[in-house]
N, CA and C of each residue as an Amber inpcrd file, in Angstrom:
protein
   342
  86.4030000  25.9390000  50.5600000  85.9810000  26.5470000  49.3220000
  86.6050000  26.1310000  48.2430000  85.7370000  26.0590000  47.0600000
  86.5540000  25.7780000  45.6080000  85.7260000  26.8690000  45.0140000
  87.0760000  27.0990000  44.2700000  86.8530000  28.5610000  43.3200000
  87.0920000  27.8780000  41.9550000  86.3840000  28.2900000  40.9570000
  86.5030000  27.9690000  39.5460000  86.2930000  29.2660000  38.7010000
  87.5790000  29.9490000  38.3060000  87.7220000  31.0570000  37.3690000
  87.4980000  30.7360000  36.1490000  86.9680000  31.5660000  35.4420000
  86.9550000  31.3720000  33.6250000  86.9800000  32.9210000  33.0290000
  87.0550000  32.9760000  31.6010000  86.7790000  34.3110000  30.9880000
  87.9090000  34.7230000  30.4990000  89.1850000  34.3950000  30.8250000
  90.2870000  34.7520000  30.3550000  90.6250000  34.4990000  28.6630000
  91.5330000  35.2190000  28.0140000  91.7990000  35.2040000  26.8560000
  92.8150000  36.3170000  26.2210000  92.7930000  36.0980000  24.9570000
  93.7580000  37.2120000  24.2880000  92.9180000  38.3410000  23.6010000
  93.0700000  39.4690000  23.7190000  92.3470000  40.5180000  23.4300000
  93.3090000  41.6670000  22.9730000  92.9800000  42.4030000  22.1600000
  93.7880000  43.8520000  21.8470000  93.6300000  44.8310000  22.7830000
  94.5320000  45.5180000  22.8240000  94.6420000  46.9790000  23.7060000
  93.3060000  47.7020000  23.5930000  92.7180000  48.2570000  24.7510000
  91.6710000  48.6710000  24.4240000  90.0050000  47.8240000  24.8750000
  90.2410000  46.5780000  24.3630000  89.2360000  45.6580000  24.4030000
  88.6120000  45.3030000  25.9320000  87.7090000  44.6890000  26.0510000
  87.3620000  44.3830000  27.5250000  87.0630000  43.0040000  27.3410000
  87.1720000  42.3420000  28.6490000  87.1650000  41.1210000  29.0560000
  86.3300000  41.0110000  30.3510000  85.6650000  39.7800000  30.7230000
  84.8130000  39.7640000  31.8160000  84.9690000  38.2490000  32.5550000
  85.9780000  38.4450000  33.4260000  86.3050000  37.1160000  34.2950000
  85.2620000  36.9290000  35.5150000  84.6870000  35.4710000  35.5330000
  83.8040000  35.0100000  36.5820000  84.4760000  34.1420000  37.4460000
  83.9310000  34.2690000  38.6770000  84.7020000  33.0720000  39.5600000
  83.5560000  32.4870000  40.4520000  82.9780000  31.1370000  40.4000000
  82.0730000  30.6860000  40.5020000  82.4630000  29.7730000  42.1430000
  82.0710000  30.1650000  43.1740000  82.2420000  29.5660000  44.4400000
  81.5720000  28.3070000  44.8360000  82.1340000  27.2080000  45.6320000
  81.4370000  26.2110000  46.0860000  80.5210000  26.5020000  47.4060000
  80.3330000  27.5680000  47.7300000  79.3090000  28.1200000  48.9350000
  78.6990000  29.2980000  48.7210000  78.0260000  29.6140000  49.6460000
  77.2400000  30.8970000  49.5850000  78.1840000  32.3190000  49.8970000
  78.1480000  32.8300000  48.6360000  79.5040000  33.8400000  48.8790000
  79.3810000  34.8630000  49.9290000  78.1210000  35.1020000  50.3430000
  77.6170000  35.7560000  51.3250000  78.3550000  35.1320000  52.6030000
  78.4460000  34.0040000  52.7570000  79.3550000  33.4510000  53.9550000
  80.7020000  33.9070000  53.6940000  81.2580000  34.3710000  52.8970000
  82.9190000  34.6130000  52.4920000  83.3410000  35.8850000  52.9520000
  84.1280000  36.1540000  53.6950000  84.2970000  37.4370000  54.1900000
  84.6890000  38.2670000  53.2170000  85.8080000  38.2020000  52.2850000
  86.0150000  38.7310000  51.0040000  86.4670000  38.0040000  50.0240000
  85.9180000  38.6410000  48.9020000  86.4300000  38.0650000  47.6670000
  87.0480000  38.5510000  46.6810000  88.1510000  38.3310000  45.9630000
  88.9470000  39.0090000  45.3250000  89.5160000  38.6100000  44.1880000
  90.2690000  39.0880000  43.4350000  90.7170000  38.9930000  42.1830000
  92.2440000  39.4040000  42.1600000  93.1970000  38.5010000  42.2080000
  94.4520000  38.7430000  42.1740000  95.4130000  38.8180000  40.6810000
  96.5180000  38.9980000  40.5810000  97.0440000  38.7570000  39.1230000
  98.5730000  38.7870000  39.4200000  99.0700000  38.0000000  38.6400000
 100.6000000  37.5290000  38.5220000 101.1730000  37.6550000  37.2270000
 101.8960000  38.6620000  36.8310000 102.6070000  38.6190000  35.4850000
 104.0200000  37.8880000  35.7070000 104.5810000  37.4380000  34.4070000
 105.8600000  36.8070000  34.4520000 106.9830000  37.4980000  35.3420000
 107.7130000  37.0370000  36.0700000 108.5420000  37.7100000  37.0070000
 108.2470000  38.6830000  38.1130000 106.8540000  38.5350000  38.2780000
 106.2590000  39.6500000  39.4130000 105.5570000  38.9430000  40.2490000
 105.4890000  39.7210000  41.3780000 104.7080000  38.9810000  42.4120000
 103.1600000  39.2390000  42.2750000 102.7230000  38.4250000  42.9720000
 101.2610000  38.5060000  42.7370000 100.6100000  39.7670000  43.5300000
  99.5390000  40.2500000  42.8600000  99.1050000  41.7540000  43.6820000
  97.5930000  41.4940000  43.3870000  97.0020000  42.2980000  44.3030000
  95.5850000  42.3360000  44.4490000  95.3420000  43.1920000  43.3930000
  94.1790000  42.9240000  42.8470000  93.4470000  43.8840000  41.4690000
  92.0680000  44.4650000  42.1370000  91.6750000  43.7340000  42.8770000
  89.7970000  44.1400000  43.2880000  89.3140000  43.1730000  44.3030000
  88.7860000  43.5020000  45.1660000  88.1450000  42.8690000  46.2290000
  86.5740000  43.4990000  46.2790000  85.7050000  42.3500000  46.8900000
  84.4470000  42.8640000  47.4120000  84.0220000  42.0380000  48.8720000
  84.0190000  42.9490000  49.8010000  83.5020000  42.0290000  51.1220000
  82.0640000  41.8550000  50.9240000  81.9310000  40.9980000  52.1520000
  80.2530000  40.2540000  52.0660000  79.4710000  41.3910000  52.2050000
  79.6980000  42.5900000  52.8060000  78.9730000  43.7600000  52.8230000
  78.8920000  44.6130000  51.5490000  79.4230000  43.9880000  50.3930000
  79.2120000  44.7950000  49.4190000  80.5700000  46.0280000  49.0120000
  81.3940000  46.2580000  50.0150000  82.5810000  47.3240000  50.1620000
  83.4900000  47.0020000  49.1400000  83.7020000  47.6390000  47.8440000
  84.7570000  47.3310000  47.0260000  86.0940000  47.9830000  47.2240000
  87.2300000  47.5970000  46.3930000  88.1690000  48.1560000  46.7760000
  89.0870000  47.7360000  45.3380000  90.0480000  48.7510000  44.6780000
  90.8000000  48.3060000  43.8050000  92.2250000  48.9410000  43.6860000
  93.0650000  48.3160000  42.7870000  94.4440000  48.7790000  42.9300000
  94.5080000  50.0660000  42.1120000  95.2600000  51.0750000  42.5640000
  95.2030000  52.2040000  41.7320000  95.2480000  51.8290000  40.0980000
  96.1650000  50.8800000  39.5350000  96.2040000  50.7530000  38.3260000
  95.1720000  50.4400000  37.6140000  94.0440000  50.0090000  38.0730000
  93.0880000  49.5670000  37.5970000  91.8660000  50.4570000  37.8930000
  91.9690000  51.3160000  38.7140000  90.5660000  52.1600000  38.8520000
  90.1210000  53.1600000  37.9490000  89.0620000  52.8190000  37.6670000
  88.1800000  53.5370000  36.5610000  88.1500000  52.6380000  35.4600000
  88.6930000  51.5810000  35.0260000  88.6110000  50.5560000  34.0270000
  88.1190000  49.2000000  34.6120000  88.2500000  48.9260000  35.9310000
  88.0590000  47.4760000  36.2550000  86.9440000  47.6800000  37.2300000
  86.0700000  46.6040000  37.1900000  84.7450000  46.5790000  38.0810000
  84.4940000  45.3490000  38.6970000  84.5060000  45.0600000  40.0410000
  84.0570000  44.1790000  40.6730000  82.6970000  44.0490000  41.1710000
  82.0200000  42.7600000  40.8880000  80.8640000  42.7750000  41.2160000
  80.4230000  41.4640000  41.7180000  79.2330000  41.0040000  42.0970000
  78.7670000  39.6730000  42.3710000  77.2710000  39.5100000  42.0760000
  76.8550000  38.3040000  41.9650000  75.6880000  37.6030000  41.8220000
  75.3090000  36.6460000  43.0610000  74.7960000  37.2160000  43.9180000
  74.9050000  36.1920000  45.0240000  73.9890000  34.6570000  44.6660000
  72.9590000  34.6720000  43.9630000  72.2230000  33.8050000  43.6610000
  73.0850000  32.7560000  43.0160000  74.1360000  33.1140000  42.2440000
  75.0430000  32.0770000  41.6860000  76.3920000  31.7820000  42.1860000
  76.4540000  32.4360000  43.2340000  77.6400000  32.2990000  44.0790000
  78.9000000  32.6640000  43.0230000  78.6390000  33.8650000  42.2270000
  79.7350000  34.2530000  41.6050000  80.2450000  35.7690000  41.4790000
  81.5050000  35.8510000  41.3270000  82.0110000  36.9840000  41.4110000
  82.7630000  37.5660000  40.0290000  82.3020000  38.6360000  39.3340000
  82.9440000  39.1090000  38.2350000  84.0620000  40.0750000  38.3540000
  84.9320000  39.9550000  37.6180000  85.5210000  41.3400000  37.0080000
  85.5230000  41.6730000  35.8260000  84.8230000  42.7900000  35.5190000
  84.7220000  43.3890000  34.4610000  85.9420000  44.0830000  34.0570000
  86.5750000  43.9390000  32.8450000  87.9700000  44.5460000  32.5420000
  87.6360000  45.7070000  31.0120000  87.7240000  46.7210000  31.4780000
  87.7470000  47.4950000  30.1730000  88.8340000  48.3350000  29.8610000
  89.0900000  48.7630000  28.6400000  90.0410000  49.3810000  28.3120000
  91.5340000  48.8220000  28.9670000  91.4280000  47.2790000  28.4310000
  92.8490000  46.6610000  28.9140000  94.0520000  47.1210000  28.0030000
  95.2770000  47.1390000  29.1380000  96.5790000  47.3820000  28.3260000
  97.2810000  46.5010000  28.4540000  98.4780000  46.3430000  27.6520000
  99.2660000  45.3280000  27.6550000  99.9110000  45.2040000  29.0530000
 100.0090000  45.9610000  29.8330000 100.7790000  45.7140000  31.2430000
  99.3090000  45.0010000  31.9250000  98.2870000  44.8350000  31.5760000
  97.2800000  43.9850000  32.3380000  97.5890000  42.5210000  32.1350000
  98.4360000  42.1250000  31.1730000  98.5310000  40.7380000  30.9180000
  99.2820000  40.2430000  31.8960000  98.4750000  39.0090000  32.4380000
  98.9070000  38.3240000  33.6800000  97.9690000  37.1070000  33.9500000
  98.3550000  36.1850000  34.6840000  97.4520000  35.1080000  35.1310000
  96.6970000  35.8510000  36.1220000  95.3680000  35.4970000  36.1550000
  94.4900000  36.3860000  36.9380000  93.7190000  35.1010000  38.2320000
  93.7670000  35.3640000  39.2810000  93.4230000  34.4130000  40.3450000
  92.1110000  34.7480000  40.9790000  91.4350000  33.8470000  41.2680000
  90.1540000  34.3830000  42.3750000  90.5970000  33.6650000  43.6930000
  90.2130000  34.6800000  44.7900000  90.5090000  34.4110000  45.8360000
  89.3190000  34.5560000  46.8790000  89.3630000  33.6190000  48.2240000
  88.2160000  33.6920000  48.7890000  88.5490000  33.9070000  50.5160000
  88.2960000  34.9670000  51.2260000  88.7850000  34.9270000  52.6190000
  87.8230000  34.4480000  53.2530000  87.8620000  33.3900000  54.1930000
  87.1310000  32.8130000  55.2910000  87.6100000  32.9380000  56.2470000
  87.8680000  33.8100000  57.1530000  88.7840000  33.9860000  58.4560000
  88.7730000  32.9580000  59.0590000  89.9760000  32.3600000  59.4800000
  91.1670000  32.4760000  59.0480000  91.8400000  32.1140000  57.8720000
  91.0630000  31.3330000  56.9640000  91.6200000  30.6030000  56.0820000
  91.3470000  31.2720000  54.7350000  92.4850000  31.3740000  53.6520000
  92.5090000  31.6650000  52.3740000  92.5170000  30.5910000  51.3710000
  91.6710000  30.8260000  50.3310000  91.4380000  29.8250000  49.1910000
  91.4070000  30.6540000  47.9320000  92.3760000  29.8110000  47.0180000
  92.7310000  30.0900000  45.9080000  92.1280000  29.2180000  44.5870000
  91.4840000  29.7590000  43.4960000  91.2590000  29.0190000  42.4740000
  92.5820000  28.9110000  41.4120000  92.2170000  28.0290000  40.6440000
  93.1830000  28.0220000  39.3980000  93.0800000  29.1640000  38.6860000
  94.2660000  29.7770000  38.0400000  94.2650000  31.1490000  37.6400000
  93.8060000  31.0110000  36.1870000  93.4480000  31.9040000  35.7210000
  93.0340000  32.2220000  33.9960000  93.8470000  33.1650000  33.4720000
  94.4610000  32.9280000  32.3060000  95.3190000  33.7980000  31.3840000
  94.8980000  34.9510000  30.6320000  94.9310000  36.0770000  31.1680000
  94.7550000  37.3450000  30.3250000  95.6330000  37.5250000  29.4670000
  95.8140000  37.7460000  28.1620000  96.8920000  38.2390000  27.3760000
  96.4430000  39.4940000  26.6190000  97.0500000  40.7400000  26.7720000
  96.7090000  41.7990000  25.9670000  97.6930000  42.3610000  24.9520000
  97.4510000  42.2320000  23.8910000  98.2810000  42.4850000  22.4820000
  98.3730000  44.2070000  22.4290000  99.3520000  44.6920000  22.0690000
  99.3460000  45.9630000  21.6690000  99.2170000  46.3130000  20.2550000
């Protein structure tokens, strides 16, 4: 599975961004699609995920601010990020789990200035 992420950028605190991840195959055949992020000097962490059945989960730090969704017809998963904070600054990665294989896209940088 190839994943192409886009949508990162530089914004001010309180603003919004929407990340997109296009998969090279039908996303309904992918067990779980997720967004991870990695800030400088920190480990990569799960931000949000959506299963093939539509179940979503979020990191506590983004609950109520971020929304993961998908467009099956476009094989695309989105991450809508609202009320961004400087601590959301990181490289964001799209991930696809097709048991037992794990696939990663290239990251997209999100920078939030205070």
